[in-house]
N, C-alpha and C positions, 0 to 999 in steps of 0.2 A: 064886070061887077066881082067885086071882092067877098070871099067866101071866109066866113070866121070858124078859128081852130077851137074848139071848147074843150074841157074834160068831159071824158063819157061817165054815166052812170056808174060807180064803181063795186056795187053790190052792198048788198043788205049791211048796216051798221057801217059802214065804210062811205065818211061825207068829205074826205080831204088825200091829198096825196103831197108829197113831194118831185118834183121835179128833178129826176137823174140825170138825161143826157136827150140833147138837141143831136136828133142825126142830120140834119140839113141849117145852114144859114142862110139869113137874108141874101136875096139874087138866086139862091137854086134854083133850078126847074126841079120840078114836083110831078109825078107820076099820081093817077088817083089811086087811093088807096095803099100808097106806099108810106112802111112804116115813118113818122116825122120826130115823134119824142116819147120818149120812157119816161113811165109817171111809176114811183114805190109808193106803196100806200104801207098799212103796217100787215099785210096780209099778203100782198102777191105784187110784181113789178106787172105792169101793163103797158104794151105800146098802142100808140093815139094813131091809126091811117089819117092818111088825107084825104078828107072829104071831096076835094076833086083836084082836077090836073090844073096846073099853073105855074104860079112864082110867089115864094116866099119873101112876101113883102115887108112882114114885122111877127117879131117875136115879144109877147108882151110879158112872156114869165121867164124868168132866167133861169140855169140850172142852180138849185139847192134851196129855190122859193116852195111855200106851200101853197096849196092852191086847192078853192074847194069845188064839189062838183056843179058845172056846167059853168065853170069861169073860163074866160077867153085868154087862150095861149098866144095866138098868133093869126095871122090873116095870110089867104093867099089870094094873090091876083091873078088877071087873067095874061097870057102869053108867055112865051119861053126866056124864061132870063131876062124881061125885061125890068130896067129899075122902076124902083117905085116912085108915084106922082112927088113931087114937090109938096103938096102938102103933108102926105103921107109921110115923106122925111122928116116934114116938123113933128108930127107924131111922134114917130120913134122916136126922136133926140128927148120929145116931153117924156115920152113913158121911159129912157134909159138914164133920166137927170134923177130920179128918187132912188135908181137901182145904184147907180156910180155912188150915190150919197152912204145908201145903207151899206155897199161894200167899205166905204171908207171907214162907216162908223163898226162895222164887224171888226175890220181891221184891228181899228183900236182897241177893241174890247177885246181883240186876240194877246194883242201887246200888253194890256192891262191884266189879262191871266197869267201871262208868263214872268210879270214882273209878281202876282202874288197880291194884285191891287183887287181883282175883282173876277167874277164869271163870266164865261164868252157870251152865253144868252141872258136876258132878263130871265127873272123868277117866274113859273107859272103863273097865269092871270089867279086873282084869288077869288075863291067860291062866291057863286050869286047870293046874295041877301038871305032868300028863304034857305038855301042850299047852310049859309054860315048858321042860321038857326038852326035846324035840325041837329049840325055836327055838334053843336053845344049842347042842345038838349038832350042828345044819345050819349057823350062823353067821345065824340069819334075827331080825327082829325084827319084833313082833307089829303093827306099824303097816303092814307089807308083805303082811297078810294080813287076807278080810275072814271074820270073826268069826261061827259061825254061833249062837252061844249068845244066852241074854240079853241086855239092852243093850252086843251088839256085841263078846260075850266069847268070845276062839280058843279051840277046842276041838282035843283030838287032832286028829281026823278032818279039819279046815281046815287044821293041819301038813302031813298026811299027803298031802295033796289040793295043797297048793302045791307040796311037794318034787316031788310027780307030776308038776306042768305046769309042770315046770321054771322056779319060780323062786327067784333067784338073790341071796346075799348081796350086801348094799349097803352102802355106809358110810355111817357114822352122818352124818346129817343134823343142822345146828343149830339148836338148838331155836327154834321159832316166836319170833317177836320179839311181846310183849307190845301191844296195841291201845294208841296214844296218846289217850290222854283228848283228847275236842275240847274245844273253849276254851268258857269258862262261858255266852259269848252265843250259841254254835254248837248246844250241848247241847240248848236248849229246842226247836231247831228239826230236832233229829234224830227220827225213828221206827224202833224195836226192833222189826222182826217174825222171830219162828220161823221158821227155813226150814222147808216141808211134808217130810215123808218120801221124796215124789219127788222134789223139790228136790235134798235131799239124795244120794238114789241117783245122780241126773244129774252132782252133780259129782263124787261118787266114783269112778261108771262112768268116765267121760270120764279121770278125771287117772289111773286105774288102766289104761286103755288107753294113755295116752300112755308111764305109767311101763315099760310090760310089752312091746309091741310096737314094732319097728323099721320107725316108721311112715314113708312119706314118699310125695310125692303125686306123680303127671306129669299135665301139663294135654292139650287140644287143643280145638279151637274145629269146631262141628257149622253147616252150612248148613242153615236150615230151612224152607228156600223146599219144596221137596218134600214135607216132613209138613204145612206149612201148608195148603198147594194142595189138597193131599188131603184134609185135614179140611174146608176151605170148599166143596169136590165133596160130601161126604156128609154133611156134617154133620146136616142135617134129615132127608135118609131115616134115616140110624144110630139117630137118637133117636125117630124115629117105630116103627122097628122093633123097639129092643131097652129102650126105655122109659130111657134115662139118654144124656147127655151125651159127645162125642168129646171129649175133652183130649188130651193130650201125656201124660198120666204111662201111657194105655195101650199107645201107640208104645213109652216108654223102657222101660216093664217088659220088653215082648218082644224088646227091641235087646238088653237084658239079659243076657234068659234064652238067647237065642241066643250069645252072647258065652260065656257061662258054660259051656256046652255044650263050646264049642273050647278054654277054656282053664280048663281046672278048678280048678286052684289057687288060684283066686279065687273059688271057694266052697267051700274047703276051712278048716279049722281044725287048731290046735294042740292035742294034750291028752299033756304030759309029752313021751316021746322017740318020740312016733306023729303022724304027720300022719292028718286022718279027711277024706274026700273024701266031698260029699255028693251022688248020684244025685238028685238032686231040686232045686229050687229054692222056697223058702220068703223073698218078697223082702218085708222091711222098706221101710216108706214114714213116714219123719220127720214128723209133724204138731206145728206149734205151737198150744198152748191156751194159755188164761189160765193154767194152772197148772206151766205147764213143757212142754218137748220130751218128747212119747210116741213110741214105732216101732209101730204096731201091723203085723199082718205078713200078705200076700197069701199064701196056703198055696198049692203047686201052681199057681206062676203059670206056671210052665213048658209045662203040658198045659192052660192056659183060653185063650181069643180072647182077643181084644183089648177085645169087650163084657163078656166073663166079669171081665176085670179092673177096668174102668171099676165096675163095679156093686158090686165089693167094695171098691173102695179108696172109691166115696160110700158105701157102709156104713160103712165104720169109719172114715172122717172124721166122719159125722155122729155115731157113738156118743163119740171123741174128744173133738167138743166139749161134748157134752153130759154127759162123764163117767159112761159107760155103756160102756166098755171092759171085758171080761173077761180074767183072766189070760190063757185060751186062748187071746184076740187079740193077745199082748203075745209069746207064745214061739216057742222056732222060726226064727228067721230065720237064713238064709242068708247074704245079702249087704243091703246097703239103699241105700235112694235118698232122697238130700237136695234137695230142691228151694226154694233158697236168693231163686231167681229171681222166686216170687212178691212176696217183698217189697223187689225191687228192687236184691238184689244179683249185681254183675257176677262177681265173680271170689271164692273161698273154697278154704281148705283143710278140707274137712270132717275129724273125729276118727272113728276104726273106731268100731264097736259092737261089741265084744268081746262073743267070742270070733270073730269074724265077720273075715275077712283081706282083705274088699273094701269100699269104699262109695264109691259113683259122686254127685258134687253138681251138680246141675243150677243154671243162672244164667241170669240174665235177656235173653231175646232183644232185640238192639238193632241196628240196622240202619246196617251200616259196609260203606266199599269194601272190594271186594276186586277179584282176578286171577281172570276166568273165561275160558279160551278166550284169552287176551292179551289181551283187555279190563278194562279197569276197571268195574264193575258194583256198584251198592247192592243188597246181598241182607240178610236178617234173620239174622242170626248169636248162636251163644249158646258162651260157652266149656265146655268139661265138665273135671270134676276127678276122678280115681281116686287116692285114700287108699288105700293096702295094708299090708300086713306083709311087709315085707323079707324075715324070717323063712320065710316062705312061699311069697312071689308072686318070682319073679326080674324085673329091670325090664325084659327082653324080653317077657316075656310079661304085664305092667301095659301098655306100650306098645299089645302085638299087641290087647289087650282094647279100650283103649278105641278103636282105629284101628276095629276090629269093629264095635263100637256106632255112631261116626260113620257107617261105612260102608251100616251100614242104616237110619238116620234118613234120610240122603241119597239112600236107594234104595231106600224102603221098601216096592216090590212082592219085596223081599227075605225080608220078611215070610210073604208068601202061598205064596213058592215054597221056603219053609225053607231058606234059601241063606245 
């Protein structure tokens, strides 16, 4: 009896995925729960396990195709390594025909793009009629709104949500210039790679944040010697007791949660004409992976100890690198911390993780001469950068927030005394 392989539920607001990679080919023997295929969504990468043991007799969705929830991916037959029945072979051939045709069409489109004759993919589906009417009434462009329909189609609800969130009309932008064809000698040395769902989402969300928020960045610097001394003194005992290494992220996360309680505007978001203040702190921790930047969330970090935060960050970091993050791990963040210092960055202006109103950028610890008590001394210093949404956060609040983070890190006993 054949067993169907279907796209599982991908999480809230995720309705489709792209086939990233098949781990098996037709005719391969399969064990129950063995990973079969990797799906890429706009949030996470998901592995689909085999629903039963047997032989993979059919693959209906090829790598690179976009599929919806519960779509058929393939079929598992009984037996170990047995060839599919003739009827199934016909089905496979029929299913493969349009794929081959689409592949040919795609190749032709690529050649047309290289020659400067047109884009690789067709344009996004036009807005639904009801949505188009609302767009015209509000003097909005479909390019300003992320569509939730198939192939990014803008629906009526998307327009209503955008209007409620205060999206305003923008002057029409000049059409993007077509890509200038490469010289013949350069063309053969180029490689064209389709953007993954995750990379497309990163690009869209970061640009949306720039277009929507009144983003501003304020800077400060922190003397890391107190934290480094405390860490050196207790790191062995800490690891022995808690089973996790004592890093800097635990201190920074706790310092941020303390500052968020004093300056709640940095922990808020805009919803139309309302401000929503979060009486909890779900801290997003930006993690770089080989597939792009992801921001898993440490939930209720304000109620956790430094040890608890370090354990959760460790779990999320491993899951991110292994592609095992769940949709739940990525949702609900209220503030984000980005550590460019691990890559050697000395200074940066991080982009907001919308709809959050604040993001803290950590940077490289570097010994510098500073004045302490009237004397020039060498101290391990780090630049801090807070990017914030000026629509919600005033300059005074942003500067005060960053000063509080600095004060806590330079006097870490504050964390113990809740000061």
